C-alpha positions as CSV (number, residue, x, y, z in Angstrom):
1,M,-20.2,-74.3,41.4
2,S,-23.0,-72.1,40.1
3,K,-26.2,-71.5,42.0
4,E,-29.5,-71.5,40.4
5,L,-31.8,-68.6,41.0
6,P,-34.9,-69.3,42.9
7,K,-38.1,-69.4,40.7
8,M,-39.3,-66.1,41.9
9,Y,-36.4,-64.2,40.2
10,Q,-36.6,-66.0,36.8
11,T,-38.6,-64.3,34.1
12,K,-40.3,-65.9,31.2
13,I,-39.9,-64.1,27.9
14,N,-42.9,-64.5,25.7
15,K,-42.2,-61.8,23.0
16,P,-39.6,-61.5,20.3
17,I,-36.5,-59.5,21.2
18,N,-35.2,-57.2,18.5
19,S,-31.8,-56.3,20.1
20,I,-29.7,-57.6,17.2
21,Q,-27.3,-54.8,16.2
22,K,-26.6,-54.4,12.5
23,V,-23.0,-53.2,11.7
24,Y,-21.9,-51.8,8.4
25,S,-18.3,-51.5,7.5
26,S,-17.2,-49.2,4.7
27,I,-13.5,-49.9,4.9
28,N,-13.4,-51.7,1.5
29,N,-15.9,-49.5,-0.3
30,K,-14.8,-46.2,-1.8
31,Y,-17.6,-43.8,-2.7
32,D,-17.2,-41.3,-5.5
33,N,-20.1,-38.8,-5.9
34,N,-19.9,-39.0,-9.7
35,R,-19.6,-42.7,-10.3
36,G,-21.0,-44.3,-7.1
37,Y,-18.9,-47.0,-5.3
38,N,-15.4,-47.3,-6.7
39,K,-14.3,-50.9,-7.1
40,Y,-10.8,-50.1,-8.2
41,S,-7.5,-50.1,-6.4
42,D,-6.4,-47.5,-3.8
43,I,-3.1,-46.9,-5.7
44,S,-3.3,-43.9,-8.0
45,I,-3.2,-44.3,-11.7
46,D,0.0,-42.2,-12.0
47,K,1.7,-44.4,-9.5
48,K,0.6,-47.6,-11.3
49,I,1.9,-46.2,-14.6
50,D,5.2,-45.2,-13.0
51,N,5.5,-48.7,-11.5
52,I,5.0,-50.3,-15.0
53,F,7.7,-48.1,-16.6
54,N,10.1,-48.5,-13.7
55,S,9.7,-52.3,-13.4
56,Y,12.8,-54.5,-14.0
57,D,11.3,-56.2,-17.1
58,Y,10.4,-53.0,-18.9
59,V,12.8,-52.3,-21.8
60,Y,10.9,-50.3,-24.4
61,K,7.4,-51.6,-24.4
62,A,4.9,-53.1,-21.9
63,D,1.8,-55.2,-22.6
64,V,-0.9,-53.8,-20.3
65,T,-4.7,-54.1,-19.8
66,I,-6.4,-50.7,-19.5
67,V,-9.8,-50.4,-17.8
68,T,-11.9,-47.3,-18.7
69,D,-15.5,-46.4,-18.1
70,S,-16.3,-47.5,-21.7
71,G,-14.5,-50.9,-21.5
72,T,-11.3,-52.9,-21.1
73,V,-8.6,-52.9,-23.8
74,S,-5.2,-54.6,-24.1
75,K,-2.5,-52.4,-25.5
76,R,1.3,-52.3,-25.8
77,I,2.5,-49.0,-24.3
78,V,5.9,-47.5,-25.1
79,A,5.9,-44.0,-23.5
80,R,4.1,-41.5,-21.5
81,N,3.8,-37.7,-21.6
82,K,2.0,-35.5,-19.1
83,N,-1.5,-36.3,-20.1
84,N,-1.4,-39.4,-22.3
85,L,0.0,-42.9,-22.7
86,I,1.5,-43.6,-26.1
87,T,1.1,-47.1,-27.6
88,I,3.4,-48.8,-30.1
89,D,0.8,-48.0,-32.8
90,N,1.3,-44.2,-32.0
91,E,-2.1,-44.1,-30.4
92,F,-2.7,-41.6,-27.5
93,I,-4.7,-42.8,-24.5
94,P,-5.7,-40.0,-22.1
95,I,-4.7,-40.8,-18.5
96,S,-7.8,-39.0,-17.3
97,V,-10.1,-41.7,-18.7
98,I,-8.1,-44.6,-17.2
99,R,-9.7,-46.2,-14.2
100,D,-7.3,-49.0,-13.7
101,I,-4.2,-50.3,-15.5
102,Y,-2.2,-53.5,-14.9
103,K,0.2,-55.8,-16.7
């Protein structure tokens, strides 16, 4: 049972109230000083490449999509050395320019 306040304690509000709080969450945004916001995965490129080569369906080649700053390409990779991915056409793709890689 709620009691109503007497009229002398009620206040009329005749002005707009700007008490709305604005909240910003940066949990899904990764900021890189050189490129701005990073929209790619949190998993490192080296780990993704290792996962591709260690997957159960990898025998000697893997069809992957490689995302770089200059664009997206589909390649068939067969090996990796310290700095490059090696395609079936004997093309070297530097790991340093890869932003994302997936099957």
